[in-house]
C-alpha positions in Angstrom: -2.9 -1.8 11.4 -1.1 -3.1 8.6 0.7 -6.4 8.1 3.9 -7.7 6.3 4.1 -11.3 6.1 7.6 -12.5 6.1 9.2 -13.4 2.7 8.8 -17.4 2.2 12.5 -18.0 1.7 15.8 -15.7 1.5 15.3 -15.3 -2.0 11.9 -14.4 -2.3 11.8 -10.4 -1.5 8.2 -9.8 -2.2 5.6 -9.2 0.9 2.0 -8.5 0.8 0.3 -5.6 2.5 -2.9 -6.3 3.7 -4.6 -3.3 5.5 -7.8 -3.0 7.4 -9.7 -0.3 8.2 -13.2 0.6 9.7 -14.3 1.6 6.4 -13.9 -1.9 5.0 -17.8 -2.4 5.9 -19.6 -4.0 4.4 -17.3 -6.5 3.9 -16.7 -7.2 -0.1 -19.0 -10.4 -1.2 -17.7 -13.5 -1.2 -15.3 -15.5 0.8 -11.3 -15.8 1.3 -11.8 -19.8 1.0 -13.1 -21.0 -2.1 -15.0 -23.8 -0.2 -17.5 -21.3 1.5 -19.1 -19.6 -1.5 -21.8 -21.5 -0.6 -22.5 -19.4 2.6 -25.0 -16.6 2.6 -23.2 -13.7 3.8 -26.6 -12.8 5.7 -26.5 -16.3 7.4 -23.1 -15.4 8.4 -23.8 -11.8 10.1 -26.6 -13.8 11.9 -24.5 -16.5 13.2 -22.2 -14.0 14.4 -24.9 -11.7 16.2 -26.3 -15.1 17.8 -23.1 -16.2 19.5 -22.5 -12.6 20.8 -25.9 -12.8 22.3 -26.1 -16.2 23.4 -23.1 -15.4 25.9 -22.9 -11.7 25.8 -22.1 -11.4 29.4 -19.1 -13.9 29.3 -17.7 -12.2 25.9 -17.6 -8.7 27.4 -15.9 -10.1 30.4 -13.6 -12.0 28.4 -13.3 -9.1 26.0 -12.1 -6.8 28.7 -9.1 -8.8 29.6 -7.5 -6.7 26.4 -7.6 -3.7 29.4 -6.5 -6.1 31.8 -3.6 -7.7 33.2 -1.2 -10.5 31.9 -1.9 -13.7 34.1 0.5 -15.3 36.2 2.2 -17.1 35.8 3.1 -15.9 32.3 2.4 -18.1 29.3 4.3 -18.4 26.1 1.8 -18.0 23.4 0.4 -14.1 23.5 -3.0 -15.1 22.5 -3.7 -17.8 24.4 -3.6 -16.5 28.2 -6.0 -18.5 30.2 -4.8 -16.9 33.7 -5.3 -13.1 31.9 -7.3 -10.7 34.7 -10.2 -8.6 32.6 -10.4 -4.7 33.8 -13.6 -5.1 34.9 -14.2 -1.4 35.2 -14.7 -1.2 31.8 -17.0 -3.8 31.2 -20.1 -2.2 31.0 -18.5 0.2 28.5 -17.4 -3.0 26.3 -20.9 -4.2 26.9 -22.5 -1.2 25.2 -19.7 -1.3 22.2 -20.7 -5.5 21.6 -24.8 -4.4 21.5 -23.7 -1.5 18.8 -21.9 -4.5 16.8 -24.8 -7.1 17.3 -27.1 -4.2 16.3 -24.8 -3.7 12.9 -24.3 -6.9 12.4 -28.4 -7.4 12.1 -28.8 -4.2 10.1 -26.0 -2.3 8.1 -23.4 -0.1 9.5 -24.3 3.1 7.3 -27.3 4.3 9.4 -25.6 3.3 12.8 -22.4 5.8 12.7 -23.7 9.0 13.9 -25.6 7.0 16.9 -22.4 4.5 17.7 -19.7 7.6 17.2 -22.0 9.5 19.9 -21.9 6.1 22.1 -18.0 6.1 21.7 -17.7 9.9 22.7 -19.6 9.3 25.8 -17.2 6.5 26.8 -14.0 8.8 26.1 -12.8 8.4 29.7 -12.2 4.4 28.9 -11.7 4.7 25.0 -8.6 3.3 24.8 -9.5 0.6 27.2 -12.5 -0.3 25.2 -10.7 -0.5 21.9 -7.7 -2.7 23.6 -11.0 -5.1 24.5 -12.5 -4.9 21.0 -9.0 -5.8 19.4 -8.3 -8.5 22.3 -11.7 -10.1 21.2 -11.4 -9.8 17.2 -7.9 -11.1 17.6 -9.4 -14.1 19.5 -12.3 -15.3 17.9 -11.8 -19.3 17.0 -12.8 -21.1 14.1 -14.7 -23.6 14.4 -14.8 -23.3 18.1 -17.0 -20.3 18.1 -18.3 -20.0 14.7 -17.8 -20.4 11.4 -15.4 -18.9 9.2 -17.9 -16.5 7.2 -19.4 -15.7 10.7 -16.0 -14.9 12.5 -15.1 -13.1 9.0 -18.2 -10.9 9.6 -17.5 -10.6 13.4 -14.1 -9.1 13.1 -14.8 -6.5 10.4 -17.9 -5.3 12.8 -15.5 -5.2 15.8 -12.9 -3.2 13.7 -15.4 -1.0 12.7 -16.8 -0.4 16.2 -13.1 0.3 17.3 -12.6 3.0 14.5 -15.5 5.3 16.1 -13.1 6.3 19.1 
């Protein structure tokens, strides 16, 4: 996905392009925030995995809202729809991919690529829905509500990696 931020003012014509691809893992060491340099990347990955495991069933169902329907009445904030309805038929497939994400957070994505690719291929009938669900979750990870910034950064990167297997 490529994002082009709007110019700061009418006189500014320079834009920054940020490209995120599934090949960005492992994330580059360090942080975008200067005050988080003390935080260990391994600890961030473990925190993200712990948060997934802690409430896995609810997280898989929440993510399945990405493949579901908008809530009624509609809301103005597109990333905050408390009435969104998940697609319960994709929850098991989303759960499989979240388990792979958790495994990758605790180990290394390199040796998992083939296995995760095979799992994704076995979910071909719902691949668009699973990708939409993983993207929905990635876009809604809250800092500090859900986890600290370094952990959220790791989780988002790993969700993007998993989405790229389809």
